[in-house]
C-alpha positions in Angstrom: 14.7 -4.5 9.7 12.9 -6.1 7.8 9.2 -4.8 7.0 6.8 -6.4 5.1 4.5 -4.5 2.5 0.7 -6.6 1.9 -0.4 -4.8 -1.4 -3.8 -3.9 -1.8 -6.3 -5.4 0.9 -9.4 -6.5 -1.2 -13.0 -7.2 1.2 -13.7 -9.2 4.2 -12.7 -12.6 2.2 -8.7 -10.9 1.4 -8.7 -9.5 5.2 -9.6 -12.8 7.0 -6.7 -14.2 4.8 -4.6 -11.8 5.6 -5.3 -12.6 9.4 -5.1 -16.5 9.3 -1.9 -16.2 7.7 0.5 -13.0 8.6 1.2 -14.3 12.2 3.4 -17.3 11.2 4.6 -15.4 7.7 6.2 -12.9 10.6 7.7 -15.8 12.5 9.2 -17.1 10.1 10.9 -14.5 7.8 11.4 -12.9 10.8 9.4 -9.6 10.0 10.1 -6.2 12.2 7.7 -4.1 10.3 4.3 -4.4 8.4 2.7 -2.2 6.0 -0.9 -2.8 4.2 -2.1 -1.1 1.8 -6.1 -1.4 3.1 -8.2 1.2 0.7 -10.4 -1.7 -0.1 -10.3 -4.1 2.6 -14.8 -2.5 3.5 -16.9 -4.7 1.3 -18.3 -3.0 -1.7 -15.4 -0.5 -1.5 -13.4 1.6 0.1 -12.5 1.9 4.0 -14.3 1.4 7.3 -13.7 1.4 11.2 -14.5 -2.1 11.3 -12.1 -2.8 8.0 -9.4 -0.8 9.2 -9.3 -2.0 12.8 -9.7 -5.9 11.9 -6.4 -4.8 9.6 -4.7 -3.1 13.2 -6.0 -5.9 15.1 -4.2 -9.2 12.7 -0.7 -7.5 12.9 -0.6 -4.6 10.9 1.0 -1.6 11.6 0.5 1.1 9.7 -2.5 1.0 6.5 -1.5 2.9 4.0 -4.5 4.4 0.9 -5.3 5.2 -1.8 -7.9 6.5 -4.3 -11.0 5.1 -2.4 -9.6 6.8 0.7 -13.2 8.6 1.6 -15.1 6.5 -0.1 -16.6 6.0 3.2 -17.6 9.1 5.4 -17.4 7.3 8.7 -13.5 7.0 8.3 -12.8 10.2 8.1 -12.5 10.6 11.9 -10.1 8.1 11.9 -7.5 9.7 9.8 -8.2 12.7 12.3 -7.6 10.7 14.9 -4.9 7.3 14.2 -1.4 8.3 12.4 -0.8 4.6 11.4 -3.9 4.6 9.3 -2.7 7.4 6.2 -3.7 8.5 2.5 -2.6 10.0 0.2 0.2 13.3 0.5 -0.6 15.1 -2.1 -4.2 16.0 -1.1 -4.9 19.9 -1.6 -3.9 21.1 1.7 -6.3 21.2 4.0 -9.0 19.6 1.7 -8.9 15.7 3.1 -8.4 14.7 6.7 -6.0 13.2 8.3 -2.0 12.8 7.2 -0.6 11.8 3.9 2.9 10.6 5.7 3.7 8.6 9.6 7.0 8.1 12.1 7.2 4.9 13.2 9.6 5.7 16.8 10.9 2.0 17.4 13.1 2.8 19.9 15.9 1.3 17.5 15.3 3.8 14.0 12.4 5.3 12.7 10.6 4.6 9.8 9.3 7.6 7.5 5.7 5.9 5.7 4.9 7.9 3.0 1.8 7.5 0.9 1.5 9.2 -2.4 -1.3 9.1 -5.4 -0.1 9.3 -9.2 -1.6 11.3 -11.2 -1.7 9.7 -14.6 -5.1 8.2 -15.4 -6.5 9.5 -12.1 -7.3 11.9 -9.6 -5.7 15.5 -10.8 -4.1 16.1 -7.3 -0.8 18.0 -6.9 2.6 16.6 -8.5 3.2 13.6 -6.0 6.9 14.1 -7.2 7.4 18.0 -4.8 4.7 16.7 -3.2 7.4 14.2 -1.4 10.1 16.4 -2.4 8.9 18.8 0.2 8.1 16.1 3.1 11.5 14.7 2.1 12.9 17.9 3.5 11.5 18.5 6.3 11.4 14.5 8.2 13.3 12.3 5.9 16.9 12.8 7.2 18.6 9.4 9.8 15.1 7.6 8.9 14.2 4.8 7.1 11.9 5.4 3.9 9.0 2.9 3.1 6.9 5.3 -0.3 3.7 3.7 -0.7 3.2 5.3 -4.6 -0.5 3.9 -5.6 -0.6 4.9 -9.0 -2.2 3.3 -12.4 0.2 3.3 -14.6 3.7 1.3 -14.3 6.2 4.7 -16.2 4.6 7.4 -13.7 5.4 4.5 -10.9 8.6 3.7 -12.2 9.7 7.4 -12.8 9.3 7.7 -9.2 11.5 4.7 -7.9 14.7 6.2 -10.2 13.4 9.9 -8.9 13.9 8.8 -5.5 16.7 6.5 -6.1 19.5 6.8 -3.0 17.1 8.7 -0.9 14.4 6.9 0.4 14.4 3.2 1.2 12.5 1.4 -1.3 9.4 3.4 -3.6 6.5 0.4 -3.0 3.7 0.7 -5.4 0.2 -0.4 -5.6 -3.5 0.3 -7.4 -3.5 -2.4 -10.0 -3.7 -5.7 -7.8 -1.6 -7.3 -9.9 1.7 -8.0 -8.8 4.9 -7.4 -11.3 7.9 -9.1 -11.8 10.5 -5.9 -11.3 11.4 -6.1 -8.2 14.8 -5.0 -7.2 17.6 -2.9 -5.6 17.9 0.4 -8.0 21.4 1.8 -8.3 21.8 4.1 -5.2 20.2 1.6 -3.4 16.3 1.8 -3.0 14.1 -0.8 -3.6 11.5 -0.7 -5.5 8.8 -2.9 -7.1 5.9 -1.3 -9.3 3.1 -3.4 -7.9 3.1 -5.8 -5.0 -0.2 -7.2 -5.4 -3.6 -8.5 -4.4 -4.5 -9.6 -1.4 -7.9 -11.2 -1.5 -9.6 -14.1 -4.2 -7.3 -16.1 -6.4 -11.0 -16.4 -9.0 -11.6 -12.9 -9.6 -10.8 -10.2 -11.5 -8.6 -7.5 -9.0 -11.3 -9.2 -6.6 -14.4 -8.6 -8.0 -16.1 -11.3 -9.7 -14.9 -11.5 -13.3 -19.0 -12.6 -14.8 -20.0 -8.8 -13.1 -16.2 -7.2 -15.0 -17.0 -8.7 -18.1 -20.8 -8.0 -18.2 -19.7 -4.0 -18.1 -16.6 -4.7 -20.7 -19.4 -5.8 -23.2 -22.6 -3.8 -22.2 -21.2 -0.9 -21.0 -23.9 -0.2 -19.2 -23.0 0.9 -15.4 -23.0 -2.5 -12.7 -22.3 -3.7 -9.1 -19.1 -4.3 -7.7 -19.0 -7.3 -5.7 -16.5 -9.2 -4.5 -14.9 -12.2 -5.4 -15.4 -15.6 -2.9 -12.8 -18.7 -3.5 -9.9 -20.1 -2.1 -8.0 -16.4 -1.5 -3.4 -15.3 -1.4 -1.8 -12.8 0.1 0.4 -11.0 -2.4 3.6 -9.1 -0.3 7.1 -7.3 -0.6 9.6 -8.2 1.7 12.4 -5.6 2.6 15.6 -5.5 4.4 17.1 -2.5 5.2 20.5 -1.3 6.8 19.3 0.4 9.7 22.6 2.3 9.8 22.7 3.4 5.8 19.0 3.8 5.4 19.4 1.6 1.8 17.7 -1.7 0.7 19.7 -4.5 1.0 17.3 -7.4 -0.2 13.8 -7.2 -1.3 11.7 -10.2 -2.1 8.6 -10.9 -3.8 6.3 -13.3 -1.6 2.7 -15.1 -2.9 1.3 -16.7 0.5 -1.8 -19.0 -0.9 -4.6 -21.3 0.8 
């Protein structure tokens, strides 16, 4: 099975670029299943009903999120209603709408997608390592398991990769919006990358207009984060998983430009 993971989609420009490129990319590579991190897909940050539905209508099967999942209150109802939109699983039990994982039955096999949030330089949430242990114990048997680990530091992400090596099909990092060049299959068969990257404006600082970030860093004053415009890119990971063993057999980093 070929699974595509798309890096953090930024604003309407990133969302529109995804729609423009995804269909042809799926056909060209024989992709069976698409996951995208959509927590920044709304202009002005966060995810809204319209930006989520736009991604689903564009061919995304599962939307994962992260630390901006609940920035827009209007999305809370969709987290409860649509199992294909998931939030980090290690929010305190009963405190957040929706679910931190979902199971998709493709008739050929089951796919378990799990979303986790890191805790180093992030929110002080329950331990992601213990959280995923509990999920895998209940639901991980006989399924392809894909983990979107939305975390700040490379060390926490790589530690999670080795912690889950041989227990899941892939650990794919998100959040930093910068694609890393360490895609690999770990020793026990788990596909891994520290960060998938970003879908959005190329000439930007993590999707935001550079002059805004420069002003913030040089003046230390609050600023409004307006997303940049212009040419876009879509950073992705193309993962191939053996449906019998549930192990990764190939992993490739893709960058789609205009």
